[in-house]
Each structure stands twice: as C-alpha cells, then as structure tokens.
C-alpha positions as CSV (number, residue, x, y, z in Angstrom):
1,M,110.5,46.1,121.7
2,F,112.4,46.5,124.9
3,K,113.6,50.0,125.8
4,R,117.2,50.3,126.6
5,K,117.7,51.2,130.3
6,H,120.3,53.8,131.1
7,N,122.2,53.3,134.4
8,P,121.8,56.3,136.7
9,P,125.0,58.2,137.5
10,K,126.9,57.1,140.6
11,A,126.3,60.4,142.2
12,T,124.1,63.4,141.2
13,Y,125.6,66.9,141.3
14,R,123.1,67.8,144.0
15,E,124.5,65.0,146.2
16,V,128.1,66.1,145.4
17,F,127.3,69.6,146.5
18,S,125.3,68.7,149.6
19,K,127.5,65.9,150.9
20,G,130.9,66.9,149.6
21,S,133.6,68.7,151.5
22,A,134.1,72.5,151.6
23,A,136.6,72.3,148.7
24,T,134.1,70.2,146.8
25,K,131.4,72.8,147.3
26,L,133.8,75.6,146.4
27,S,134.7,73.9,143.1
28,F,131.1,74.7,141.9
29,F,132.2,78.4,142.1
30,L,136.0,78.3,141.9
31,M,137.2,75.7,139.4
32,G,140.0,73.4,140.5
33,S,139.3,73.6,144.2
34,N,138.5,69.9,144.5
35,A,141.5,68.9,142.4
36,L,143.8,70.9,144.7
37,E,142.2,69.3,147.8
38,N,143.1,65.9,146.3
39,K,146.6,67.1,145.5
40,Q,146.0,67.0,141.7
41,W,148.1,70.2,141.5
42,V,148.5,70.7,137.7
43,K,144.8,70.1,137.0
44,G,143.7,72.3,139.9
45,F,146.0,75.2,139.2
46,C,145.2,75.2,135.4
47,L,141.5,75.2,136.1
48,M,141.7,77.8,138.8
49,L,144.0,80.1,136.7
50,S,141.7,79.7,133.7
51,E,138.8,81.0,135.7
52,I,140.7,83.9,137.3
53,V,142.1,85.0,133.9
54,F,138.7,84.7,132.3
55,L,136.9,86.8,135.0
56,I,139.6,89.5,134.8
57,W,139.2,89.6,131.0
58,F,135.4,89.4,131.1
59,F,135.0,92.4,133.4
60,L,137.7,94.5,131.8
61,S,137.3,93.7,128.2
62,G,134.7,91.0,127.6
63,I,131.6,93.0,128.6
64,P,132.5,96.0,126.4
65,T,133.3,93.7,123.5
66,L,129.9,92.0,123.8
67,N,128.2,95.4,124.0
68,S,130.0,96.4,120.8
69,L,129.0,93.2,119.2
70,A,125.3,94.0,119.9
71,T,125.6,97.4,118.2
72,L,128.6,96.9,115.8
73,G,129.7,100.4,116.8
74,T,127.8,103.5,117.7
75,V,129.5,105.8,115.2
76,K,128.3,104.9,111.7
77,H,129.5,108.0,109.8
78,K,132.4,110.3,110.0
79,R,131.4,113.5,111.8
80,V,132.9,116.6,113.3
81,V,132.1,117.4,117.0
82,Y,133.1,120.1,119.3
83,D,135.3,119.0,122.2
84,A,134.5,121.4,125.1
85,A,137.4,120.3,127.2
86,Q,140.0,121.3,124.5
87,G,137.9,124.0,122.9
88,V,138.4,122.6,119.4
89,Y,136.5,120.7,116.8
90,V,137.4,117.0,116.6
91,T,136.7,114.6,113.7
92,K,135.3,111.3,114.9
93,Q,136.0,108.4,112.5
94,P,133.2,105.7,112.1
95,S,133.5,102.5,114.2
96,N,135.3,99.6,112.5
97,S,132.5,97.1,112.6
98,V,134.6,94.4,111.0
99,L,136.9,94.3,114.0
100,L,134.1,94.7,116.4
101,L,132.3,91.7,114.9
102,L,135.5,89.6,114.8
103,F,136.4,90.3,118.4
104,G,132.8,89.8,119.4
105,V,132.6,86.3,117.8
106,L,136.0,85.5,119.4
107,A,134.6,86.6,122.8
108,L,131.6,84.3,122.4
109,M,134.0,81.4,121.6
110,I,136.0,82.2,124.7
111,I,132.9,82.1,126.8
112,A,131.9,78.8,125.2
113,A,135.4,77.4,126.0
114,I,135.2,78.4,129.6
115,I,131.8,76.8,129.9
116,G,133.3,73.7,128.5
117,L,136.1,73.8,131.1
118,Y,133.5,74.4,133.8
119,I,131.7,71.2,132.8
120,V,135.1,69.3,132.8
121,N,135.7,70.7,136.3
122,L,132.2,69.5,137.5
123,K,132.7,66.0,136.0
124,S,136.2,65.8,137.7
125,T,134.7,66.9,141.0
126,R,132.0,64.3,140.8
127,H,134.4,61.6,139.8
128,N,136.7,62.4,142.8
129,Y,133.7,62.6,145.2
130,V,132.5,59.1,144.1
131,L,136.0,57.6,144.5
132,K,136.4,59.1,147.9
133,R,132.9,58.1,149.0
134,D,133.4,54.5,147.9
135,G,136.8,54.3,149.5
136,E,138.6,53.9,146.2
137,H,142.0,55.3,145.1
138,I,142.0,58.9,143.9
139,P,144.6,59.4,141.2
140,S,147.6,61.5,142.3
141,N,149.1,64.4,140.5
142,G,151.7,62.1,138.9
143,E,149.1,59.6,137.9
144,E,147.0,62.3,136.3
145,L,149.9,63.5,134.2
146,A,150.9,60.0,133.3
147,S,147.4,59.3,132.0
148,L,147.8,62.1,129.5
149,L,150.3,59.9,127.7
150,D,148.4,56.6,128.3
151,T,144.6,56.3,128.7
152,R,144.0,59.9,127.7
153,L,146.6,60.2,125.0
154,H,143.8,60.9,122.4
155,A,143.0,64.1,124.4
156,T,146.6,65.2,124.5
157,L,147.2,64.6,120.8
158,M,143.9,66.4,119.9
159,A,144.6,69.5,122.0
160,V,146.7,71.5,119.5
161,P,144.7,70.5,116.4
162,L,141.5,71.4,118.2
163,V,142.8,74.9,119.0
164,G,143.8,75.3,115.3
165,I,140.4,74.2,114.1
166,L,138.7,76.6,116.4
167,L,140.9,79.6,115.4
168,F,141.3,78.9,111.7
169,T,138.0,77.1,110.8
170,V,135.3,77.7,113.3
171,L,136.1,81.4,113.9
172,P,136.2,82.4,110.2
173,T,133.1,80.3,109.5
174,V,131.0,81.9,112.3
175,F,132.4,85.3,111.2
176,M,131.2,84.7,107.7
177,I,127.8,83.5,108.8
178,S,127.4,86.6,110.9
179,M,128.1,88.8,107.9
180,A,124.9,87.5,106.2
181,F,122.8,89.3,108.9
182,T,124.4,92.7,108.3
183,N,124.3,95.4,105.6
184,Y,128.1,95.1,105.0
185,D,128.6,96.2,101.3
186,R,130.2,98.8,99.2
187,Q,127.9,101.5,100.7
188,H,128.8,100.4,104.2
189,P,132.5,99.4,103.9
190,I,133.6,100.2,107.5
191,A,130.6,100.8,109.7
192,F,127.6,98.6,109.3
193,S,124.7,97.3,111.3
194,W,122.6,94.2,112.0
195,T,119.8,93.8,109.4
196,G,118.4,90.4,110.3
197,F,117.3,88.3,107.2
198,Q,117.3,91.2,104.8
199,A,120.3,89.9,102.8
200,F,118.6,86.5,102.5
201,G,115.5,88.2,101.1
202,N,117.6,90.1,98.6
203,V,119.1,86.8,97.3
204,L,116.0,84.6,97.4
205,S,113.3,87.1,96.4
206,G,114.9,90.5,95.8
207,D,117.2,92.0,93.2
208,L,119.5,89.0,93.2
209,A,116.8,86.3,92.8
210,G,116.9,86.7,89.0
211,T,120.5,85.6,89.1
212,F,120.5,83.2,92.0
213,F,118.0,80.6,90.7
214,P,119.4,80.4,87.1
215,V,123.0,80.1,88.5
216,L,121.8,77.5,91.0
217,G,120.2,75.5,88.2
218,W,123.4,75.6,86.1
219,T,125.5,74.7,89.2
220,I,123.4,71.5,89.7
221,I,123.5,70.6,86.0
222,W,127.3,71.2,86.0
223,A,127.9,69.1,89.1
224,V,125.8,66.2,87.8
225,A,127.3,66.3,84.3
226,A,130.9,66.8,85.5
227,T,130.6,63.9,88.0
228,A,128.8,61.5,85.7
229,T,131.0,62.0,82.7
230,T,134.3,61.7,84.5
231,F,133.1,58.6,86.4
232,F,131.6,56.8,83.4
233,F,134.4,57.5,80.9
234,G,137.0,56.8,83.6
235,V,135.5,53.4,84.1
236,L,135.4,52.7,80.4
237,L,139.0,53.8,80.0
238,A,140.0,51.5,82.8
239,L,138.2,48.6,81.3
240,L,139.8,49.3,77.9
241,I,143.3,49.4,79.3
242,E,142.7,46.2,81.4
243,S,141.3,44.3,78.4
244,K,143.3,41.2,77.5
245,G,144.2,42.3,74.0
246,I,145.8,45.6,75.2
247,K,149.6,45.5,75.5
248,H,151.9,47.8,77.5
249,K,149.2,48.6,80.1
250,A,151.5,50.4,82.4
251,F,152.6,52.7,79.6
252,W,149.0,53.7,78.8
253,R,148.1,54.3,82.4
254,T,151.2,56.5,82.7
255,I,150.2,58.6,79.7
256,F,146.8,59.4,81.2
257,V,148.2,60.0,84.7
258,I,150.5,62.6,83.3
259,I,147.4,64.7,82.5
260,W,146.4,64.5,86.2
261,A,150.0,65.0,87.4
262,V,150.2,68.4,85.7
263,P,148.9,71.2,88.1
264,Q,145.3,71.8,87.3
265,F,145.7,75.6,86.8
266,V,148.4,75.0,84.2
267,S,146.2,72.6,82.2
268,L,143.2,75.0,82.4
269,L,145.2,78.1,81.3
270,M,146.6,76.1,78.4
271,M,143.2,74.9,77.4
272,A,141.9,78.4,77.6
273,Q,144.6,79.5,75.1
274,F,143.9,76.4,72.9
275,L,140.1,77.2,72.8
276,D,140.5,80.9,72.2
277,Y,138.9,82.5,69.2
278,Q,142.3,82.9,67.7
279,G,143.7,79.8,69.3
280,A,145.2,76.6,68.0
281,L,141.9,74.6,67.8
282,N,140.3,77.0,65.5
283,A,143.4,77.2,63.4
284,I,143.6,73.5,63.0
285,L,139.9,73.2,62.1
286,Q,140.3,75.9,59.5
287,N,143.4,74.4,58.0
288,L,141.5,71.1,57.7
289,H,138.7,73.0,56.0
290,L,136.2,71.7,58.6
291,I,135.0,75.3,59.4
292,S,135.1,78.5,57.4
293,H,135.1,80.9,60.4
294,P,136.6,80.5,63.9
295,I,134.2,79.3,66.6
296,H,133.6,81.2,69.8
297,F,134.0,78.4,72.4
298,I,134.5,80.2,75.7
299,D,134.7,84.0,75.1
300,N,132.1,86.6,75.6
301,Q,130.7,86.2,72.1
302,A,130.1,82.4,72.6
303,S,126.6,81.1,73.0
304,P,125.9,80.1,76.7
305,W,125.4,76.4,76.0
306,M,128.4,76.2,73.7
307,A,130.6,77.6,76.6
308,R,128.9,75.3,79.1
309,I,129.4,72.1,77.0
310,T,133.0,73.1,76.4
311,V,133.6,73.5,80.1
312,I,132.2,70.0,80.8
313,I,134.4,68.5,78.0
314,V,137.5,70.2,79.4
315,N,136.7,69.0,82.9
316,M,136.5,65.4,81.5
317,W,140.0,65.8,80.2
318,I,141.2,66.7,83.8
319,G,138.9,64.4,85.8
320,I,138.9,61.1,83.8
321,P,142.4,60.0,84.9
322,V,141.4,60.1,88.6
323,S,138.4,57.8,88.0
324,M,140.5,55.6,85.7
325,L,143.0,55.0,88.5
326,V,140.4,54.2,91.1
327,S,138.5,52.0,88.7
328,T,141.6,50.1,87.7
329,A,142.3,49.2,91.3
330,I,138.8,47.9,91.7
331,I,138.8,46.0,88.4
332,Q,142.1,44.3,89.3
333,N,140.6,43.1,92.6
334,L,137.2,41.8,91.2
335,P,136.4,38.2,92.1
336,T,137.3,36.3,88.9
337,D,135.1,33.3,89.8
338,Q,131.9,35.3,89.3
339,I,133.1,36.6,85.9
340,E,134.2,33.0,84.8
341,A,130.8,31.6,86.0
342,A,129.0,34.3,84.0
343,K,131.0,33.5,80.9
344,I,130.2,29.7,81.3
345,D,126.5,30.6,81.5
346,G,126.8,32.4,78.2
347,A,127.0,36.0,79.3
348,N,128.7,38.4,76.9
349,S,131.1,41.2,77.8
350,F,128.3,43.8,78.0
351,Q,126.2,41.7,80.3
352,I,129.2,41.0,82.6
353,F,129.9,44.7,82.7
354,K,126.3,45.6,83.4
355,S,125.6,42.9,86.1
356,I,129.0,42.3,87.8
357,T,131.7,44.9,86.9
358,F,129.8,48.2,87.0
359,P,127.7,47.4,90.2
360,Q,130.8,46.5,92.2
361,I,132.7,49.5,91.0
362,L,129.7,51.7,91.8
363,Y,129.5,50.1,95.3
364,V,133.1,50.9,96.1
365,M,133.1,54.4,94.5
366,A,129.7,55.6,95.7
367,P,131.1,57.6,98.7
368,S,133.9,59.0,96.4
369,L,131.3,60.0,93.8
370,I,129.4,62.0,96.5
371,Q,132.6,63.7,97.4
372,Q,133.3,64.5,93.8
373,F,129.8,65.9,93.3
374,I,130.2,68.2,96.3
375,G,133.6,69.2,94.9
376,N,132.1,70.1,91.6
377,I,129.5,72.3,93.2
378,N,132.4,74.2,94.6
379,N,134.7,73.8,91.6
380,F,136.1,77.3,91.4
381,N,139.2,76.6,89.3
382,V,137.6,75.2,86.2
383,I,135.2,78.0,85.7
384,Y,137.4,80.9,86.9
385,L,140.5,79.9,84.9
386,L,138.8,78.6,81.8
387,T,136.0,81.1,81.1
388,G,136.0,83.6,83.9
389,G,132.2,83.2,83.9
390,A,131.9,84.2,80.2
391,P,129.9,84.8,78.2
392,M,128.5,87.6,80.2
393,N,124.7,87.7,80.7
394,A,122.9,91.1,80.8
395,K,120.1,89.6,82.8
396,Y,122.4,88.5,85.6
397,N,123.7,90.7,88.4
398,G,127.4,90.2,88.6
399,A,127.5,86.7,87.0
400,G,128.1,85.2,83.6
401,S,126.4,82.3,81.9
402,T,129.0,79.7,83.1
403,D,129.4,81.1,86.6
404,L,128.7,78.7,89.5
405,L,127.4,79.8,92.8
406,V,130.9,79.8,94.2
407,T,132.4,81.9,91.4
408,W,129.4,84.3,91.6
409,L,130.1,84.6,95.3
410,Y,133.7,85.6,94.4
411,N,132.4,88.2,91.9
412,L,130.1,89.7,94.5
413,T,132.9,89.9,97.0
414,F,135.8,91.3,94.8
415,G,133.9,92.7,91.9
416,Q,132.4,96.1,91.5
417,E,129.3,95.1,93.6
418,Q,131.3,94.3,96.8
419,R,128.1,92.9,98.4
420,Y,129.8,91.1,101.3
421,N,126.5,90.3,103.0
422,A,125.1,88.7,99.9
423,S,128.3,86.7,99.5
424,A,127.9,85.4,103.0
425,V,124.3,84.4,102.3
426,L,125.5,82.5,99.2
427,G,128.2,80.7,101.3
428,I,125.5,79.6,103.7
429,L,123.2,78.4,100.9
430,I,126.0,76.5,99.2
431,F,126.8,74.8,102.5
432,I,123.2,73.9,103.1
433,L,122.9,72.5,99.6
434,S,126.1,70.5,99.9
435,A,125.4,69.1,103.4
436,T,121.8,68.2,102.6
437,F,122.8,66.3,99.4
438,S,125.7,64.6,101.2
439,L,123.6,63.3,104.1
440,I,120.8,62.1,101.9
441,A,123.0,60.5,99.2
442,Y,125.5,58.9,101.6
443,R,122.7,57.3,103.7
444,R,121.2,55.7,100.6
445,T,124.5,54.1,99.4
446,N,124.8,50.3,99.9
447,A,128.2,51.0,101.5
448,F,126.5,52.9,104.3
449,K,123.6,50.4,104.7
450,E,125.9,47.4,104.9
451,G,128.6,49.1,106.9
C-alpha cells in the first residue's frame, strides 16, 4: 500500500510573517491590514471593523458575560440587604440564570465566529503573499466582489442560511445541552447552578431510572413495530393495486392517499374519539353482539399492551399510504425482463416477490426506512394526540405506559415535575440513540456500500 503524499503549502505562516511586508505582519494582529495594502477595500474594512467591534464588545460586555456564565449569577435567593448609601433596606432579586446562560452561550458563539474570521484573514494574507512573491496577479477589489457572484457564489448563497442555522438551530441546541448540567427545575426556576453530571445520574441510576429504561424499551419496540408494519403492509398494498386483475388503479390509490392528505392531528383526534370507551367502535361491536361490554382501548383503564397494540394499528392507518406510494413508484420501474425470465423458469408469484420485487424495493427504500425509524422514535403526535400516554403507570415518574421518551420529555418539562435539567438529559440521550442507529444502519445498507 502506498501512502498518499500531501503537497506542502506554498508558504508557511512563519514565512509569511517573517518575510512579508509590514502590513502583512500587522494582519496577524489587526485583521484586514494585508487586504487594505492590496487595495481589497471591502474585504479589508469588513475584517478590520469586525475585529474592532469585537474587541469593544469583548472588554465592555463579553468578559462580564463570560464571568456570569461561569457562575450563572451570584444571587441565588431573594434577600433583603441594608443599603448604607441610601440608609434603607433594599430587596435583591435572584439572578436570572436562564438569561445569563443564554447570553453566555451566545458570547461563546461570537468568540468562535471571530476565530473563524481570523482564520479566513490568515488564509487570505498567505494567499496574497504567495501571489506577490511569485509575481502573479493579486485580485483587485472589483475582482474580489465579482468572485462572490461567480467562483464563490456558494459562499454568498450560504451566508444568510448559515446565520439562521447558527441562531435558530445551533444556539438553542447548545443552550438545551447546557441545561443538562444544571439543577434547573421547579425548585430552582429562576436562579440555578452548574451541577455537572448529576442530572445524568438521576436519569440513568437515580429516581428516574425506573421510568427511563422501561420507556426506552417501549420506545424501541414502538419504533421497530411502527416502521416494519407500515413498510410491509404498504408494499403489499402497492403490489395488490398493481396486480393485473385490479381495475381502476388510480381510483384505489387516490382513496388511500386521501387518508394521508388529511392533516395527521385531525385523523388522530378522530381516531381517539372513535376508540373511546363510549365511542363508535364499541357501539358498533355491541350492536353486532360481538362484545357484551365496551372495551377500554386507549383510556386510563385500558391494559398497557392493549393500548400499545391499538397505537401501532392506528399508526398503520396513517403510515401505510406513504409506503404504498413509494413502493408503487418502485414497482412500476422494476425491470420486467427479470420478472419474465423468472416466470419462464417456473417461479411463482411468491418466489418472484421474495427474490426480485421485495429486495429491490428494500434496496431503494432502505435510507427512507432509517429515516422513518428515527421519526418514529420522535413520533410525538401519535402518542400525545391519541392516548396522551395513557394508561397511567403508578411505577413511572411522570410517564404513562404508552409514553415514548419524547413525550415523557414533554411531561417532565410542562407537567407538575418541571424538571428541565432531566428533560435536557433525555434530549441528549434521544439524540445519541438516533444518531448512533442512523450511522450504523445507513453504513450497512447496500445503497451506501455501492454508492
């Protein structure tokens, strides 16, 4: 095996600093100096202004913000103190640790952003130094701006979305992760402190462990069952509709698509009423003399596994049309020569399905199935709108027998417990579970191996 050789850079930063001009040396301390020397005015002024604004902010506000982030506020409880200057007693309110944590995380992101700009500045300085050293043309200010709409158009188009991702995705995510290392709960609603991994201990081995592991087990069972049933029966329905003896195929497809077209929350609320103890299903079964007493399907008096099986069946009603549509598209594009050759060799319909149709459908849909599995792990709507976690379980802390990790997280946050730090821990654990499965499963698919 030959090791791949990496070409050394055209100039090291040590060379750039030692042999460069005064402006080049200054750019290591004041961003944009080299760009201004080469008359790249817009880049130079933007980099220089960014550093000046950052330094002003850092010394006036950044340092106090970071200090507050370290302590999350020094006043943890409301107290009355004597103000000697005014000669009166003054009530000091506790520090708002939520805002201190939020602004602290934002400050860290600003520092990370300025470090990124500093790296861009160094790379630009080295690039200009190499061009000047080798006697090549250094892009002018106009050429730099023109490149933003040509060779660097991707950077221009990604600028605004990147800022949006940082503010509305990265910032809330880091903020939530930080909550897991505090004692932010109902007892500490305003002022709280850093507690390290104490919240993780409460979830994994403390008072919440008796709820976490059973709910985790049901979450995995639910995700597997919900994904497998909708996929398998969706494929069978697509094969049935595409059979040669079936007429009016478009009509039957439309009928099932209507189920999917109706907003999911409407379907779930209607099914909740339909399956109620005094709902239509029990009335129909009693009128047909199939049962003598109404059945508890999804209420608090239902058995746990009755409610769980009911939830899986209702999810099939909602999810099968999606799998049917995707499977239909794949079936219509299957190579007919393989199927005809198998028929000539004497293969029956089941053998063709087993050896040709199903493997090719699975090959195409494998990445989508992984996505559906992760979606089912976080399927908040079906559980919350259909059962609300019922039936309740006296052995669980803030969860019912049909609650998933994500609905339990919701209960811990907005229920009577209000254990925000434990909710943040659950969010982290759900992410680890989803990411680990996604990476392992996707790398094992034939679509990835042959891609």
